[in-house]
C-alpha positions as CSV (number, residue, x, y, z in Angstrom):
1,M,18.0,20.7,-9.3
2,E,15.2,21.2,-6.8
3,V,13.5,17.8,-6.6
4,I,10.3,18.7,-4.6
5,K,8.6,21.9,-5.7
6,Y,5.6,22.0,-3.3
7,A,2.9,19.9,-1.7
8,L,-0.4,19.7,-3.6
9,M,-3.4,21.1,-1.7
10,S,-6.4,19.8,-3.8
11,E,-9.5,18.2,-2.2
12,K,-8.6,14.8,-3.4
13,A,-5.0,15.1,-2.2
14,L,-6.1,16.2,1.3
15,G,-8.6,13.3,1.4
16,M,-5.7,10.9,0.8
17,V,-3.9,12.3,3.8
18,D,-6.8,11.3,6.0
19,R,-7.8,8.0,4.4
20,E,-4.7,6.5,3.0
21,N,-1.7,8.0,4.9
22,K,-0.5,9.6,1.6
23,I,0.7,13.0,0.6
24,T,1.0,14.3,-2.9
25,F,3.9,16.5,-4.0
26,I,4.6,18.3,-7.3
27,V,8.2,17.3,-8.2
28,D,10.7,18.2,-11.0
29,M,10.0,16.4,-14.3
30,N,13.5,14.9,-14.3
31,A,13.3,13.5,-10.8
32,K,13.6,9.7,-10.3
33,K,11.7,7.8,-7.6
34,E,14.8,7.2,-5.5
35,E,15.7,10.9,-5.5
36,I,12.1,11.8,-4.5
37,R,12.2,9.2,-1.7
38,K,15.5,10.6,-0.3
39,E,14.2,14.2,-0.4
40,V,10.9,13.4,1.2
41,E,12.5,11.3,4.0
42,K,15.0,14.2,4.6
43,L,12.3,16.8,4.6
44,T,9.8,14.9,6.8
45,G,12.0,12.6,8.9
46,A,9.5,9.7,8.2
47,R,10.0,6.4,6.4
48,V,8.5,6.2,2.9
49,V,6.8,3.0,2.0
50,K,5.8,3.6,-1.6
51,I,5.8,6.2,-4.3
52,N,3.6,6.5,-7.4
53,V,4.5,9.0,-10.0
54,I,1.9,10.6,-12.3
55,I,2.1,13.2,-15.1
56,D,-1.1,15.1,-15.0
57,R,-3.0,17.1,-17.8
58,K,-1.2,20.3,-16.8
59,S,2.2,18.6,-17.5
60,R,3.1,18.5,-13.9
61,K,4.8,15.5,-12.3
62,K,3.0,14.4,-9.2
63,A,4.5,12.0,-6.6
64,V,2.0,10.3,-4.4
65,V,4.0,9.2,-1.3
66,K,2.7,6.6,1.1
67,F,4.2,6.7,4.6
68,D,4.8,4.0,7.2
69,K,1.8,3.1,9.4
70,S,3.8,4.2,12.5
71,V,3.7,7.8,11.2
72,N,0.6,9.9,10.8
73,A,0.4,11.7,7.5
74,Q,-1.6,14.5,9.1
75,D,1.4,15.3,11.4
76,I,3.7,15.4,8.4
77,A,1.2,17.5,6.4
78,A,1.2,20.0,9.2
79,K,5.0,20.0,9.3
80,V,5.4,20.8,5.6
81,G,2.6,23.5,5.8
82,L,-0.1,21.6,3.9
83,I,-2.7,21.8,6.6
């Protein structure tokens, strides 16, 4: 099972990168928060503080991942190809 499918590149999601140090990922519907945390930390090499999971109107599961303040989400977004 592939936990993380891709990073979301909407206007709202990119705004959260700047303002709130968060990145939004589209994840597998069966993925649990702990699995998402492990995959994101492995992918980015940064500590995850909090994860909020949302099922949107398009039946996609979004994981809004907040990173530690010592890490800049813009650097991570560039690393995963979001920016």
